[in-house]
Structures are given as structure tokens and as C-alpha cells.
Chimera marker file (.cmm) of the C-alpha trace (Angstrom):
<marker_set name="trace">
<marker id="1" x="-14.794" y="5.998" z="0.937" r="1" g="1" b="0" radius="0.5"/>
<marker id="2" x="-14.443" y="3.054" z="-1.626" r="1" g="1" b="0" radius="0.5"/>
<marker id="3" x="-11.841" y="0.454" z="-1.266" r="1" g="1" b="0" radius="0.5"/>
<marker id="4" x="-9.623" y="0.632" z="-4.246" r="1" g="1" b="0" radius="0.5"/>
<marker id="5" x="-7.138" y="-1.612" z="-5.813" r="1" g="1" b="0" radius="0.5"/>
<marker id="6" x="-4.711" y="-1.884" z="-8.734" r="1" g="1" b="0" radius="0.5"/>
<marker id="7" x="-2.860" y="-4.694" z="-9.951" r="1" g="1" b="0" radius="0.5"/>
<marker id="8" x="0.171" y="-6.072" z="-8.276" r="1" g="1" b="0" radius="0.5"/>
<marker id="9" x="3.560" y="-6.980" z="-9.512" r="1" g="1" b="0" radius="0.5"/>
<marker id="10" x="6.951" y="-8.052" z="-8.012" r="1" g="1" b="0" radius="0.5"/>
<marker id="11" x="7.781" y="-5.598" z="-5.310" r="1" g="1" b="0" radius="0.5"/>
<marker id="12" x="10.924" y="-3.769" z="-3.682" r="1" g="1" b="0" radius="0.5"/>
<marker id="13" x="10.091" y="-2.309" z="-0.057" r="1" g="1" b="0" radius="0.5"/>
<marker id="14" x="9.223" y="-4.262" z="2.481" r="1" g="1" b="0" radius="0.5"/>
<marker id="15" x="7.137" y="-2.924" z="5.661" r="1" g="1" b="0" radius="0.5"/>
<marker id="16" x="6.821" y="-4.438" z="8.888" r="1" g="1" b="0" radius="0.5"/>
<marker id="17" x="3.141" y="-4.228" z="9.588" r="1" g="1" b="0" radius="0.5"/>
<marker id="18" x="3.447" y="-5.465" z="12.941" r="1" g="1" b="0" radius="0.5"/>
<marker id="19" x="5.167" y="-7.252" z="16.040" r="1" g="1" b="0" radius="0.5"/>
<marker id="20" x="3.704" y="-10.268" z="17.843" r="1" g="1" b="0" radius="0.5"/>
<marker id="21" x="1.886" y="-13.314" z="17.347" r="1" g="1" b="0" radius="0.5"/>
<marker id="22" x="-1.453" y="-13.105" z="15.187" r="1" g="1" b="0" radius="0.5"/>
<marker id="23" x="-2.688" y="-15.446" z="12.759" r="1" g="1" b="0" radius="0.5"/>
<marker id="24" x="-2.818" y="-14.582" z="9.199" r="1" g="1" b="0" radius="0.5"/>
<marker id="25" x="-6.238" y="-12.700" z="7.472" r="1" g="1" b="0" radius="0.5"/>
<marker id="26" x="-7.489" y="-14.753" z="4.831" r="1" g="1" b="0" radius="0.5"/>
<marker id="27" x="-10.499" y="-13.423" z="4.228" r="1" g="1" b="0" radius="0.5"/>
<marker id="28" x="-9.402" y="-10.063" z="2.446" r="1" g="1" b="0" radius="0.5"/>
<marker id="29" x="-10.643" y="-9.028" z="-0.862" r="1" g="1" b="0" radius="0.5"/>
<marker id="30" x="-9.702" y="-6.801" z="-3.536" r="1" g="1" b="0" radius="0.5"/>
<marker id="31" x="-11.843" y="-4.558" z="-5.705" r="1" g="1" b="0" radius="0.5"/>
<marker id="32" x="-10.622" y="-3.314" z="-8.994" r="1" g="1" b="0" radius="0.5"/>
<marker id="33" x="-11.443" y="0.102" z="-10.085" r="1" g="1" b="0" radius="0.5"/>
<marker id="34" x="-13.104" y="0.560" z="-13.699" r="1" g="1" b="0" radius="0.5"/>
<marker id="35" x="-10.178" y="2.867" z="-15.940" r="1" g="1" b="0" radius="0.5"/>
<marker id="36" x="-7.045" y="1.861" z="-13.557" r="1" g="1" b="0" radius="0.5"/>
<marker id="37" x="-5.294" y="2.340" z="-16.603" r="1" g="1" b="0" radius="0.5"/>
<marker id="38" x="-6.102" y="5.821" z="-16.815" r="1" g="1" b="0" radius="0.5"/>
<marker id="39" x="-4.107" y="8.822" z="-14.813" r="1" g="1" b="0" radius="0.5"/>
<marker id="40" x="-4.598" y="9.340" z="-11.302" r="1" g="1" b="0" radius="0.5"/>
<marker id="41" x="-8.205" y="9.954" z="-11.171" r="1" g="1" b="0" radius="0.5"/>
<marker id="42" x="-7.809" y="12.665" z="-7.902" r="1" g="1" b="0" radius="0.5"/>
<marker id="43" x="-5.328" y="14.704" z="-9.405" r="1" g="1" b="0" radius="0.5"/>
<marker id="44" x="-4.354" y="13.727" z="-12.674" r="1" g="1" b="0" radius="0.5"/>
<marker id="45" x="-0.532" y="14.522" z="-12.649" r="1" g="1" b="0" radius="0.5"/>
<marker id="46" x="1.809" y="12.928" z="-15.188" r="1" g="1" b="0" radius="0.5"/>
<marker id="47" x="0.718" y="9.079" z="-14.156" r="1" g="1" b="0" radius="0.5"/>
<marker id="48" x="4.110" y="8.059" z="-15.107" r="1" g="1" b="0" radius="0.5"/>
<marker id="49" x="4.651" y="6.880" z="-11.350" r="1" g="1" b="0" radius="0.5"/>
<marker id="50" x="3.896" y="4.056" z="-9.059" r="1" g="1" b="0" radius="0.5"/>
<marker id="51" x="4.225" y="3.056" z="-5.203" r="1" g="1" b="0" radius="0.5"/>
<marker id="52" x="4.381" y="-0.666" z="-4.532" r="1" g="1" b="0" radius="0.5"/>
<marker id="53" x="5.601" y="-2.566" z="-1.318" r="1" g="1" b="0" radius="0.5"/>
<marker id="54" x="4.674" y="-5.511" z="0.783" r="1" g="1" b="0" radius="0.5"/>
<marker id="55" x="2.637" y="-5.764" z="4.137" r="1" g="1" b="0" radius="0.5"/>
<marker id="56" x="4.385" y="-8.601" z="6.823" r="1" g="1" b="0" radius="0.5"/>
<marker id="57" x="3.815" y="-9.242" z="9.963" r="1" g="1" b="0" radius="0.5"/>
<marker id="58" x="6.772" y="-10.450" z="12.093" r="1" g="1" b="0" radius="0.5"/>
<marker id="59" x="6.770" y="-11.949" z="15.838" r="1" g="1" b="0" radius="0.5"/>
<marker id="60" x="10.094" y="-10.055" z="16.891" r="1" g="1" b="0" radius="0.5"/>
<marker id="61" x="13.063" y="-8.675" z="15.196" r="1" g="1" b="0" radius="0.5"/>
<marker id="62" x="14.733" y="-12.462" z="14.718" r="1" g="1" b="0" radius="0.5"/>
<marker id="63" x="11.744" y="-14.180" z="13.614" r="1" g="1" b="0" radius="0.5"/>
<marker id="64" x="10.787" y="-14.486" z="9.531" r="1" g="1" b="0" radius="0.5"/>
<marker id="65" x="8.600" y="-11.856" z="7.760" r="1" g="1" b="0" radius="0.5"/>
<marker id="66" x="5.127" y="-13.193" z="7.204" r="1" g="1" b="0" radius="0.5"/>
<marker id="67" x="3.024" y="-11.928" z="4.345" r="1" g="1" b="0" radius="0.5"/>
<marker id="68" x="-0.499" y="-10.699" z="5.397" r="1" g="1" b="0" radius="0.5"/>
<marker id="69" x="-3.153" y="-8.799" z="4.286" r="1" g="1" b="0" radius="0.5"/>
<marker id="70" x="-3.879" y="-5.056" z="5.362" r="1" g="1" b="0" radius="0.5"/>
<marker id="71" x="-5.226" y="-1.639" z="4.451" r="1" g="1" b="0" radius="0.5"/>
<marker id="72" x="-2.805" y="0.514" z="2.647" r="1" g="1" b="0" radius="0.5"/>
<marker id="73" x="-3.751" y="4.287" z="1.791" r="1" g="1" b="0" radius="0.5"/>
<marker id="74" x="-1.289" y="6.743" z="-0.007" r="1" g="1" b="0" radius="0.5"/>
<marker id="75" x="-1.046" y="10.412" z="1.030" r="1" g="1" b="0" radius="0.5"/>
<marker id="76" x="0.264" y="13.262" z="-0.517" r="1" g="1" b="0" radius="0.5"/>
<marker id="77" x="2.955" y="14.462" z="1.727" r="1" g="1" b="0" radius="0.5"/>
<marker id="78" x="2.927" y="18.249" z="0.966" r="1" g="1" b="0" radius="0.5"/>
<marker id="79" x="-0.795" y="18.602" z="2.053" r="1" g="1" b="0" radius="0.5"/>
<marker id="80" x="-1.916" y="15.003" z="3.564" r="1" g="1" b="0" radius="0.5"/>
<marker id="81" x="-4.690" y="14.790" z="1.158" r="1" g="1" b="0" radius="0.5"/>
<marker id="82" x="-5.392" y="10.958" z="0.884" r="1" g="1" b="0" radius="0.5"/>
<marker id="83" x="-4.972" y="10.220" z="-2.969" r="1" g="1" b="0" radius="0.5"/>
<marker id="84" x="-5.819" y="6.321" z="-3.072" r="1" g="1" b="0" radius="0.5"/>
<marker id="85" x="-6.354" y="3.386" z="-0.713" r="1" g="1" b="0" radius="0.5"/>
<marker id="86" x="-6.495" y="-0.476" z="-1.331" r="1" g="1" b="0" radius="0.5"/>
<marker id="87" x="-5.856" y="-3.488" z="0.397" r="1" g="1" b="0" radius="0.5"/>
<marker id="88" x="-2.764" y="-5.998" z="0.252" r="1" g="1" b="0" radius="0.5"/>
<marker id="89" x="-3.645" y="-9.328" z="-1.442" r="1" g="1" b="0" radius="0.5"/>
<marker id="90" x="-3.015" y="-12.467" z="0.613" r="1" g="1" b="0" radius="0.5"/>
<marker id="91" x="1.233" y="-12.464" z="-0.222" r="1" g="1" b="0" radius="0.5"/>
<marker id="92" x="1.185" y="-8.588" z="1.131" r="1" g="1" b="0" radius="0.5"/>
<marker id="93" x="1.759" y="-7.218" z="-2.255" r="1" g="1" b="0" radius="0.5"/>
<marker id="94" x="-0.200" y="-3.840" z="-3.238" r="1" g="1" b="0" radius="0.5"/>
<marker id="95" x="0.617" y="-1.102" z="-5.930" r="1" g="1" b="0" radius="0.5"/>
<marker id="96" x="-0.657" y="2.288" z="-6.432" r="1" g="1" b="0" radius="0.5"/>
<marker id="97" x="0.146" y="2.688" z="-10.082" r="1" g="1" b="0" radius="0.5"/>
<marker id="98" x="-0.217" y="5.569" z="-12.302" r="1" g="1" b="0" radius="0.5"/>
<marker id="99" x="0.372" y="8.244" z="-10.181" r="1" g="1" b="0" radius="0.5"/>
<marker id="100" x="2.295" y="11.962" z="-10.436" r="1" g="1" b="0" radius="0.5"/>
<marker id="101" x="6.281" y="10.884" z="-10.085" r="1" g="1" b="0" radius="0.5"/>
<marker id="102" x="6.941" y="14.352" z="-9.414" r="1" g="1" b="0" radius="0.5"/>
<marker id="103" x="5.222" y="14.239" z="-5.931" r="1" g="1" b="0" radius="0.5"/>
<marker id="104" x="6.422" y="12.413" z="-2.693" r="1" g="1" b="0" radius="0.5"/>
<marker id="105" x="3.791" y="10.377" z="-1.239" r="1" g="1" b="0" radius="0.5"/>
<marker id="106" x="3.248" y="9.181" z="2.512" r="1" g="1" b="0" radius="0.5"/>
<marker id="107" x="1.875" y="5.068" z="2.707" r="1" g="1" b="0" radius="0.5"/>
<marker id="108" x="-0.125" y="4.204" z="5.826" r="1" g="1" b="0" radius="0.5"/>
<marker id="109" x="-1.008" y="0.395" z="6.769" r="1" g="1" b="0" radius="0.5"/>
<marker id="110" x="-3.607" y="-0.172" z="8.950" r="1" g="1" b="0" radius="0.5"/>
<marker id="111" x="-4.053" y="-3.659" z="11.198" r="1" g="1" b="0" radius="0.5"/>
<marker id="112" x="-7.440" y="-3.947" z="10.546" r="1" g="1" b="0" radius="0.5"/>
<marker id="113" x="-7.812" y="-6.438" z="13.528" r="1" g="1" b="0" radius="0.5"/>
<marker id="114" x="-6.913" y="-3.670" z="15.801" r="1" g="1" b="0" radius="0.5"/>
<marker id="115" x="-3.981" y="-5.382" z="17.535" r="1" g="1" b="0" radius="0.5"/>
<marker id="116" x="-1.164" y="-3.202" z="16.326" r="1" g="1" b="0" radius="0.5"/>
<marker id="117" x="-0.665" y="0.356" z="15.707" r="1" g="1" b="0" radius="0.5"/>
<marker id="118" x="-0.552" y="1.545" z="11.972" r="1" g="1" b="0" radius="0.5"/>
<marker id="119" x="2.814" y="1.894" z="10.227" r="1" g="1" b="0" radius="0.5"/>
<marker id="120" x="3.711" y="4.477" z="8.058" r="1" g="1" b="0" radius="0.5"/>
<marker id="121" x="6.598" y="5.234" z="5.352" r="1" g="1" b="0" radius="0.5"/>
<marker id="122" x="7.063" y="9.159" z="4.501" r="1" g="1" b="0" radius="0.5"/>
<marker id="123" x="8.935" y="10.852" z="1.816" r="1" g="1" b="0" radius="0.5"/>
<marker id="124" x="8.205" y="7.922" z="-0.869" r="1" g="1" b="0" radius="0.5"/>
<marker id="125" x="9.151" y="8.822" z="-4.032" r="1" g="1" b="0" radius="0.5"/>
<marker id="126" x="7.253" y="6.855" z="-6.735" r="1" g="1" b="0" radius="0.5"/>
<marker id="127" x="9.185" y="4.505" z="-9.072" r="1" g="1" b="0" radius="0.5"/>
<marker id="128" x="9.025" y="4.924" z="-12.895" r="1" g="1" b="0" radius="0.5"/>
<marker id="129" x="6.125" y="2.672" z="-14.582" r="1" g="1" b="0" radius="0.5"/>
<marker id="130" x="7.445" y="0.347" z="-16.998" r="1" g="1" b="0" radius="0.5"/>
<link id1="1" id2="2" r="1" g="1" b="0" radius="0.2"/>
<link id1="2" id2="3" r="1" g="1" b="0" radius="0.2"/>
<link id1="3" id2="4" r="1" g="1" b="0" radius="0.2"/>
<link id1="4" id2="5" r="1" g="1" b="0" radius="0.2"/>
<link id1="5" id2="6" r="1" g="1" b="0" radius="0.2"/>
<link id1="6" id2="7" r="1" g="1" b="0" radius="0.2"/>
<link id1="7" id2="8" r="1" g="1" b="0" radius="0.2"/>
<link id1="8" id2="9" r="1" g="1" b="0" radius="0.2"/>
<link id1="9" id2="10" r="1" g="1" b="0" radius="0.2"/>
<link id1="10" id2="11" r="1" g="1" b="0" radius="0.2"/>
<link id1="11" id2="12" r="1" g="1" b="0" radius="0.2"/>
<link id1="12" id2="13" r="1" g="1" b="0" radius="0.2"/>
<link id1="13" id2="14" r="1" g="1" b="0" radius="0.2"/>
<link id1="14" id2="15" r="1" g="1" b="0" radius="0.2"/>
<link id1="15" id2="16" r="1" g="1" b="0" radius="0.2"/>
<link id1="16" id2="17" r="1" g="1" b="0" radius="0.2"/>
<link id1="17" id2="18" r="1" g="1" b="0" radius="0.2"/>
<link id1="18" id2="19" r="1" g="1" b="0" radius="0.2"/>
<link id1="19" id2="20" r="1" g="1" b="0" radius="0.2"/>
<link id1="20" id2="21" r="1" g="1" b="0" radius="0.2"/>
<link id1="21" id2="22" r="1" g="1" b="0" radius="0.2"/>
<link id1="22" id2="23" r="1" g="1" b="0" radius="0.2"/>
<link id1="23" id2="24" r="1" g="1" b="0" radius="0.2"/>
<link id1="24" id2="25" r="1" g="1" b="0" radius="0.2"/>
<link id1="25" id2="26" r="1" g="1" b="0" radius="0.2"/>
<link id1="26" id2="27" r="1" g="1" b="0" radius="0.2"/>
<link id1="27" id2="28" r="1" g="1" b="0" radius="0.2"/>
<link id1="28" id2="29" r="1" g="1" b="0" radius="0.2"/>
<link id1="29" id2="30" r="1" g="1" b="0" radius="0.2"/>
<link id1="30" id2="31" r="1" g="1" b="0" radius="0.2"/>
<link id1="31" id2="32" r="1" g="1" b="0" radius="0.2"/>
<link id1="32" id2="33" r="1" g="1" b="0" radius="0.2"/>
<link id1="33" id2="34" r="1" g="1" b="0" radius="0.2"/>
<link id1="34" id2="35" r="1" g="1" b="0" radius="0.2"/>
<link id1="35" id2="36" r="1" g="1" b="0" radius="0.2"/>
<link id1="36" id2="37" r="1" g="1" b="0" radius="0.2"/>
<link id1="37" id2="38" r="1" g="1" b="0" radius="0.2"/>
<link id1="38" id2="39" r="1" g="1" b="0" radius="0.2"/>
<link id1="39" id2="40" r="1" g="1" b="0" radius="0.2"/>
<link id1="40" id2="41" r="1" g="1" b="0" radius="0.2"/>
<link id1="41" id2="42" r="1" g="1" b="0" radius="0.2"/>
<link id1="42" id2="43" r="1" g="1" b="0" radius="0.2"/>
<link id1="43" id2="44" r="1" g="1" b="0" radius="0.2"/>
<link id1="44" id2="45" r="1" g="1" b="0" radius="0.2"/>
<link id1="45" id2="46" r="1" g="1" b="0" radius="0.2"/>
<link id1="46" id2="47" r="1" g="1" b="0" radius="0.2"/>
<link id1="47" id2="48" r="1" g="1" b="0" radius="0.2"/>
<link id1="48" id2="49" r="1" g="1" b="0" radius="0.2"/>
<link id1="49" id2="50" r="1" g="1" b="0" radius="0.2"/>
<link id1="50" id2="51" r="1" g="1" b="0" radius="0.2"/>
<link id1="51" id2="52" r="1" g="1" b="0" radius="0.2"/>
<link id1="52" id2="53" r="1" g="1" b="0" radius="0.2"/>
<link id1="53" id2="54" r="1" g="1" b="0" radius="0.2"/>
<link id1="54" id2="55" r="1" g="1" b="0" radius="0.2"/>
<link id1="55" id2="56" r="1" g="1" b="0" radius="0.2"/>
<link id1="56" id2="57" r="1" g="1" b="0" radius="0.2"/>
<link id1="57" id2="58" r="1" g="1" b="0" radius="0.2"/>
<link id1="58" id2="59" r="1" g="1" b="0" radius="0.2"/>
<link id1="59" id2="60" r="1" g="1" b="0" radius="0.2"/>
<link id1="60" id2="61" r="1" g="1" b="0" radius="0.2"/>
<link id1="61" id2="62" r="1" g="1" b="0" radius="0.2"/>
<link id1="62" id2="63" r="1" g="1" b="0" radius="0.2"/>
<link id1="63" id2="64" r="1" g="1" b="0" radius="0.2"/>
<link id1="64" id2="65" r="1" g="1" b="0" radius="0.2"/>
<link id1="65" id2="66" r="1" g="1" b="0" radius="0.2"/>
<link id1="66" id2="67" r="1" g="1" b="0" radius="0.2"/>
<link id1="67" id2="68" r="1" g="1" b="0" radius="0.2"/>
<link id1="68" id2="69" r="1" g="1" b="0" radius="0.2"/>
<link id1="69" id2="70" r="1" g="1" b="0" radius="0.2"/>
<link id1="70" id2="71" r="1" g="1" b="0" radius="0.2"/>
<link id1="71" id2="72" r="1" g="1" b="0" radius="0.2"/>
<link id1="72" id2="73" r="1" g="1" b="0" radius="0.2"/>
<link id1="73" id2="74" r="1" g="1" b="0" radius="0.2"/>
<link id1="74" id2="75" r="1" g="1" b="0" radius="0.2"/>
<link id1="75" id2="76" r="1" g="1" b="0" radius="0.2"/>
<link id1="76" id2="77" r="1" g="1" b="0" radius="0.2"/>
<link id1="77" id2="78" r="1" g="1" b="0" radius="0.2"/>
<link id1="78" id2="79" r="1" g="1" b="0" radius="0.2"/>
<link id1="79" id2="80" r="1" g="1" b="0" radius="0.2"/>
<link id1="80" id2="81" r="1" g="1" b="0" radius="0.2"/>
<link id1="81" id2="82" r="1" g="1" b="0" radius="0.2"/>
<link id1="82" id2="83" r="1" g="1" b="0" radius="0.2"/>
<link id1="83" id2="84" r="1" g="1" b="0" radius="0.2"/>
<link id1="84" id2="85" r="1" g="1" b="0" radius="0.2"/>
<link id1="85" id2="86" r="1" g="1" b="0" radius="0.2"/>
<link id1="86" id2="87" r="1" g="1" b="0" radius="0.2"/>
<link id1="87" id2="88" r="1" g="1" b="0" radius="0.2"/>
<link id1="88" id2="89" r="1" g="1" b="0" radius="0.2"/>
<link id1="89" id2="90" r="1" g="1" b="0" radius="0.2"/>
<link id1="90" id2="91" r="1" g="1" b="0" radius="0.2"/>
<link id1="91" id2="92" r="1" g="1" b="0" radius="0.2"/>
<link id1="92" id2="93" r="1" g="1" b="0" radius="0.2"/>
<link id1="93" id2="94" r="1" g="1" b="0" radius="0.2"/>
<link id1="94" id2="95" r="1" g="1" b="0" radius="0.2"/>
<link id1="95" id2="96" r="1" g="1" b="0" radius="0.2"/>
<link id1="96" id2="97" r="1" g="1" b="0" radius="0.2"/>
<link id1="97" id2="98" r="1" g="1" b="0" radius="0.2"/>
<link id1="98" id2="99" r="1" g="1" b="0" radius="0.2"/>
<link id1="99" id2="100" r="1" g="1" b="0" radius="0.2"/>
<link id1="100" id2="101" r="1" g="1" b="0" radius="0.2"/>
<link id1="101" id2="102" r="1" g="1" b="0" radius="0.2"/>
<link id1="102" id2="103" r="1" g="1" b="0" radius="0.2"/>
<link id1="103" id2="104" r="1" g="1" b="0" radius="0.2"/>
<link id1="104" id2="105" r="1" g="1" b="0" radius="0.2"/>
<link id1="105" id2="106" r="1" g="1" b="0" radius="0.2"/>
<link id1="106" id2="107" r="1" g="1" b="0" radius="0.2"/>
<link id1="107" id2="108" r="1" g="1" b="0" radius="0.2"/>
<link id1="108" id2="109" r="1" g="1" b="0" radius="0.2"/>
<link id1="109" id2="110" r="1" g="1" b="0" radius="0.2"/>
<link id1="110" id2="111" r="1" g="1" b="0" radius="0.2"/>
<link id1="111" id2="112" r="1" g="1" b="0" radius="0.2"/>
<link id1="112" id2="113" r="1" g="1" b="0" radius="0.2"/>
<link id1="113" id2="114" r="1" g="1" b="0" radius="0.2"/>
<link id1="114" id2="115" r="1" g="1" b="0" radius="0.2"/>
<link id1="115" id2="116" r="1" g="1" b="0" radius="0.2"/>
<link id1="116" id2="117" r="1" g="1" b="0" radius="0.2"/>
<link id1="117" id2="118" r="1" g="1" b="0" radius="0.2"/>
<link id1="118" id2="119" r="1" g="1" b="0" radius="0.2"/>
<link id1="119" id2="120" r="1" g="1" b="0" radius="0.2"/>
<link id1="120" id2="121" r="1" g="1" b="0" radius="0.2"/>
<link id1="121" id2="122" r="1" g="1" b="0" radius="0.2"/>
<link id1="122" id2="123" r="1" g="1" b="0" radius="0.2"/>
<link id1="123" id2="124" r="1" g="1" b="0" radius="0.2"/>
<link id1="124" id2="125" r="1" g="1" b="0" radius="0.2"/>
<link id1="125" id2="126" r="1" g="1" b="0" radius="0.2"/>
<link id1="126" id2="127" r="1" g="1" b="0" radius="0.2"/>
<link id1="127" id2="128" r="1" g="1" b="0" radius="0.2"/>
<link id1="128" id2="129" r="1" g="1" b="0" radius="0.2"/>
<link id1="129" id2="130" r="1" g="1" b="0" radius="0.2"/>
</marker_set>
């Protein structure tokens, strides 16, 4: 499966990707999909929503959250269909733009280095596109 990315912007939610010590991964890259301004290329939908967030790593509950680049996948809640996949940038920011705003999603973040388990956020409701 190809890796896809979309323009990032200021983010609201923050997800903790991992607990424990680890150097920041600085070798991640972002691939821009042609036509990213078009509606969801898998299902169509109304293209009025977006899901965005930040991936971070944290030593323990009392330590600061450090942004990291990680693989992020967006699944449709009702049937588990993989809708999109991207990498967060070096600041941990990711965005899935122009998706159906009437659908609930699950966001799954993977540690590609294999040191930590995946982090999931389910029942995510897209915010309105500006």
C-alpha cells in the first residue's frame, strides 16, 4: 500500500505514541498524493471534514511530551475499512483532509521502530474543513 500525506496545520488533539526512552526519528519523509484537494478518493463522501492530530513520545506520565514522526492510519468505524494512511511530520503533526464529515473514524498510530505498541483513538468525529 502506498503512503499518502496531506498538508498539515495547527492541531487540536494530542496522542501519546509511546512511553519509555527513545531518540527522535528524523528520517521520515512525506509523500504528497496528486489531487489531494479532491474528495475522499476511496469512498467519495461529502469531503467536508478532516481529522488531524499530533504524535508524541513520553518518558513517563510526569515527563514532557516530545513530538515524533510515526505512521498513522485512518479506518472507518462501521466496518473497519482502511481509508487513508500517512506519516506525521517531524513535529508530529498529521492530517486527513476532505473526508466524509458524517462518518466516525478510528485513528491508529504505529511505532515503526518496533519499540512500542500501537496507540488507537476510536469514535473520532471529523471537524469541519475551513
